[in-house]
N, C-alpha and C positions, 0 to 999 in steps of 0.2 A: 557808296552803294556797294553790294555784296554781289558778286556774282558767282553762279553755279554751273558746272558742266553736266548736263543731263537731268533725269528725275531723280536719281537715286544717290547723287553724289552730295557729300559735305563741301563746306567752302572748301577752295584751293588753299592747301597750306595748313588747316584747323585741323586740330587734335579731338576736336570736340563735336561727336558722332551726334549728340544731342540738339545742336542749334538747327539742325533741318525741321525738327519736329515742332518748332514754334508755329501756332497758328497764323494764316495770312490772308489777307484778301486778294486774291488772285484774278488776273487776266490773262488771254491766250491770245496768239494771234503771229502773223508774219511782221506787221507793224514796218511794212518797207515806205521810206520814205517821211515814218512819223508826221503826217499831213495833220489837219484840222481836226478831221474825224477820230483820229488816233488819239490826239491831244485831250478832246471833248471826253473820250472812253478813260484815260488815264487820269484827269482831273476828277470826274466822276468815281473813280475807283479810289483814289486819294482822300475822297470826302466820305465815302461809306467804310472807308478803314479807319478814318480818324474817329467816327463816330461809333464805332465798334473795338477802338483800341488795338487795333491789329496793324502790323507792317504790311507796306503793299509789296505785291511781289507781280513779275511778268514772266510768262512762260513763252519764248519764241523758239523758230527753228534754225537751223543751220544744215546743208542749203534751206534755199526755198523749196517746198516741197515740189512746185511745178520743174524746176532744176532738175531733182532728182528722176521725175518722171519722164519729163522731155527736155532734156539739156540744150538740144538745137533749136528748141521752140520754145524756151521759157523767156519771159518777157523781161527787159534789160532792169536791173537792179537800180533801184533810186538810192539806197542806203547800203554801205559796207555794215559787218555786224560792228567796227567799230565805231562808225559813227551812231549807229542806233542806241548802242550802249551810252556815247555821250548825250545823246537826247534824251534817253530815260533820265540820267543823272540829273541834265538839267531840270525836268519835271517832277524831281524829288522823289522818284522810285527808289525802293529800300533795298529789295533783292530782284535779281534777274537770274532764271533758269535758262540755259542756252541748250536744247534738247538736240541733238545730232539725228538729222531726218534720214535714215539708212533703209535698207530692206526690212528690217527686222520691225524696227520702229512703224513701217508703213503698213504691216500685217497686223497691228495691234487692234484688237477689237474696240467699239465705241464704248462696251461695257467696260473692259480692262483698262482703257484710258481713262476714263471717268475714276473708277477705283483708285487707280496710280497717283492722281492729282490731289484726290481727297485724303489718300493715306500716307504717300509718300512726301507730298508738299505740304500735308495738312492744311488744306484749303478749307476755310469755315464760311468764306464768301467769295462767290464767282461772279465776274461780271463778263460779259461777252457781247459781241454786236450781233445784231438780228439776223445776219445772214451767217452765222459762225456754224462751219460744220466740222467735224472730227470723227477720227476712228479709221479704220478699213474702208475703202472706197466710200468714203465721206458719209458714212451711213448713219452717225450720230448728229444730231441737231440741239437746238434749244429743248425742245418740247423732250427728246429724250432724257437731257440733261436735268430737266424740271422734274420728270419722273421719277429718278434715281437721287435726286437729293434727299428726300426724307431719309433713304437707308443709310445715308453717309453723315447727317446731320449737318447740311451745307445750306446755306442760301443762295439762290442763282438768282441772276437779273438779266434780262438782255436791255439792250441800249439801242435806241432806233438812229438811223443815218442821219449824218448831219449834212445838210443841203445850204449851198451858196448859190443864189441867181436861180433857184431851183433846179440845180444840178448836184446831183450827190458827189460827196467830196470822196475820192477813192483813189487809189496807188494806180489804178488803170487809168482814170482822169488826169492826174499828174503827167503820166508817161506819155498820153496822148498830147497834152500841152507843149511839153517838152520838145517831143520829136516834131512837133510843128513850128518850133521855135518861139513860141508865145510865152516867154518868160512870166508875163503879167499875169496870165491866167494861171500858171502853174503855181507863182507865188502866191495867187489868191487863194490856191487849195491848201498851200502848205503853212501860212500864216507867217512865211520869212522868205528870203531870198533862196532859191535852190542852191545846194551846195555840194561840193567832194572835198574829201580832204586825204590827205597821203604824206609819205615821207618825200623828202625832195632827194632824188637820184642822178646819178650822171648820166647826161645824154651823150648826143653825138657831136656836139657844140656848134652845129650850123648856125643859131641864132646868134651866137657870139662871134663868130666869122662875118656875120651879115651886119654887126653893130647893133645888135637888138639880144643881149643874154637873157636865157630864160631859166627860168626855175622848173625843173621837170618832175611834176607829182607822180608817185607810184600811183598806177590804177590797178584795183585788186580784182576787176573784172572786164572782160573782153567787150563788151557790148553796153558801151555807155548810152544812157538813155538820149542824149543831146549830142549834137556835132554843130560846127561852127567856129566862127571868131566871136568872143565875147567881151565886153566891158565887165571888169570884175573887180572885188575887195578883196584882198587878203590878209588872214589874220594867222597869227602863230604864236606859241610859247615865247615871251618874254620879247615880243616884238610889237611895234605899233600897229594897228590896221593900214593898210597900204592899198593904192589904188593900181590897176594896171590894165593890160589887155591879155587875153588867153587865147590859144588855139587848141580845139579838141577836136582830134581825128586823125587821120590816116597819113598826113602829111603827103599829099600824091606828088608834090615837085621834087621832093627828096629823098622818098622812101617808096619801096615797092613791096613791103613785106605784108602791108594791110593791117597792121596792129595798131589800135588805136593808142594817141599818146597826148596827154594833158601837158602844155607848156605855157608857162606864164611870163611876160615880161612886166616886171614891176617899175614903175616910173620913179626915178632918181633913187633907186636902190642899188648899191654894188658890194654888200656885205656877202662873206662866204656863208651858206646855211645848206650845204649838203647835210643831209639826215635829219633836219628839221621835220617836224611834223606841221604842215601847214592846212589851213582850211580856205577853200577857195568860192566866194559867194559870186553867183552867176548875176549880174543887174539887167545887162541889156544884150541882145543878139545884135552884132554888125553886119553880119552877111555869113553866107553858106562858105563852107571851103571849096577852093579851084587849085585846079593843076595850072602852073605858069609854064611858060616854054623855056624859061632860064632863071637862074639866081638873080639878075639884075630886076627882071621884073617882080620877082618875088619881093626883094628888099624894097622897092618902090611901093606896093602894095602895103607891106607892113607898116612903113611911114606913114601912109595913108591912114590904115587902122588905128595908128597911135593917136594920131591927129583926131580921125572921128570920136574915139574914145574920151579923149581929154573935153573935146567940146561936149559930148553928152554928159560928162559928168559935172562940167560946169553949168550947164542949163539945166541939168536935174538935182543939183546940190547934194549932191551924195559925199 
């Protein structure tokens, strides 16, 4: 999969400026979570691209527009950019354009945006969701895109929302389920276990001192969409799939800085894995995070969490 930065760039490191002028089948969006609705859109894009002999391309944004306009009120991220790119690659997307969402881009009119994606990205087929909006103050919609399509010789289509049990699959629905600790519902919308990934970094060593060493996963954002103690599955490069128990939260017993931390205690695993990139699949929520009066109480609870996690894994055949 080829990754481009911005609407006007060539491939990173490429000396061939003609490459980006190859016609593409394009879709556009934030794709936070890459849930079943996104997957259906991307699969339909792939089918349309194949029938037209075109490569598939995705245009997405960084940061999320709501993070740009309302940084303190923006919703929790479901996926980092790296995670989104990994999911795009798994779904067979050929090219991804990561567009920096800044003040200049926010002022682009709907008409100028349509011109850019048709001329700079050479889009010949565009597929969007039925609620897609674009341009300054979200002035553009599918009706405008369809109206302008003849001018640029591009075919445009809109795809209807995907429903599960009469509920529209959306990033908002996934966030609500995760915030409520309902992993079953969240995973139902995602079509997979919710996951977070990151590099293993050095922590403060508290888990090791308590007899439960943890892998500390670097978080890209300060507002994770879920908190608590979880049964997890861990995978990584050159590593087998492993099981464990994870704590995601502010660790009120041992820390006062309020910064979220993802710590994973992997069962029967003692290898050195600093700087490894791990993916943590959240399988089941055991409980909410709590503050304990002392480290002895915390240690007893961790031991109970380990026991409860192993019991859940045994009874649920993970």
